[in-house]
C-alpha positions in Angstrom: 51.4 5.1 50.6 52.9 3.4 47.5 49.7 1.4 46.8 47.6 4.6 46.7 50.1 6.2 44.4 50.2 3.2 42.1 46.4 3.0 42.1 46.1 6.6 41.1 48.8 6.5 38.5 47.5 3.3 36.9 43.9 4.7 36.9 45.1 7.9 35.2 47.1 5.9 32.8 44.1 3.8 31.9 42.1 6.9 31.1 45.0 8.0 28.8 44.9 4.6 27.1 41.1 4.8 26.6 41.5 8.3 25.1 44.4 7.1 22.9 42.3 4.2 21.7 39.4 6.5 20.8 41.8 8.8 18.9 43.5 5.9 17.0 40.1 4.5 16.0 38.4 7.8 15.1 41.2 9.9 13.7 43.8 7.4 12.5 41.4 4.6 11.5 43.6 2.0 13.3 41.6 -0.8 14.9 43.9 -3.8 15.5 46.9 -2.5 17.4 44.8 -0.1 19.3 42.5 -2.9 20.6 45.6 -4.7 21.9 46.8 -1.5 23.6 43.4 -1.0 25.1 43.3 -4.5 26.6 46.8 -4.5 28.1 46.8 -0.9 29.1 43.6 -1.3 31.2 44.7 -4.6 32.6 47.5 -2.9 34.5 45.3 -1.0 36.9 42.8 -3.9 37.1 45.5 -6.2 38.4 46.8 -3.6 40.8 43.3 -3.1 42.1 43.0 -6.9 42.5 46.3 -6.8 44.5 44.6 -4.5 47.0 42.4 -7.4 48.1 44.9 -10.2 47.7 44.4 -13.3 49.9 48.0 -13.4 50.9 51.4 -11.7 50.3 52.1 -14.2 47.6 48.8 -13.5 45.9 49.6 -9.7 46.1 53.0 -10.4 44.4 51.3 -12.5 41.8 48.8 -9.8 40.9 51.6 -7.2 40.7 53.7 -9.5 38.5 50.8 -9.7 36.1 50.4 -5.9 36.2 54.1 -5.7 35.4 53.8 -8.0 32.4 50.8 -6.1 31.1 52.7 -2.9 31.5 55.6 -4.3 29.5 53.1 -5.5 26.8 51.5 -2.0 26.7 55.0 -0.5 26.1 55.4 -2.9 23.2 52.2 -1.7 21.6 53.1 1.9 22.1 56.5 1.4 20.5 54.9 -0.5 17.6 52.3 2.2 17.1 55.1 4.8 17.0 57.3 2.7 14.7 54.3 2.3 12.3 53.6 6.0 12.2 50.3 6.0 14.0 51.7 8.2 16.8 53.6 11.5 16.4 56.9 11.7 18.3 55.3 14.1 20.8 52.3 11.7 21.4 54.7 8.7 21.7 57.1 10.4 24.2 54.2 11.5 26.4 52.5 8.1 26.8 55.8 6.2 26.8 57.1 8.3 29.7 53.9 7.6 31.6 54.1 3.8 30.9 57.8 3.7 31.9 57.1 5.6 35.1 54.3 3.1 35.9 56.6 0.2 35.1 59.3 1.5 37.5 56.7 2.0 40.3 55.3 -1.5 39.9 58.8 -3.1 39.7 59.8 -1.2 42.9 56.7 -2.4 44.8 57.3 -6.0 43.6 61.0 -5.9 44.7 60.0 -4.5 48.1 57.2 -7.1 48.5 59.5 -10.0 47.6 62.1 -8.8 50.1 59.5 -8.8 52.9 58.6 -12.4 52.2 62.1 -13.7 52.8 62.6 -11.8 56.1 
């Protein structure tokens, strides 16, 4: 159940990241930070998807740990875009909340998966 929820949320988040990237390039003429955001923001779901076909429990944990790191990096770029006035407060809060929710979900799955290894 959790895997399908995290798959769906990470995919929907990736769509938001792509749309935000397009907005930043087309409307705000920002091309550097937005490219970093695009890479890390889409890597989250890609690593989660790779985790679905992990070769072992440890491989699954590894893929989700990478997704967690990418999510953390994405939050950094979102914060930087906000601090440098490329995002309005409303835009920032919306995407930041989604990223934070995704981070909590990934972290929870990681913790649960690590517990099952030791038992």
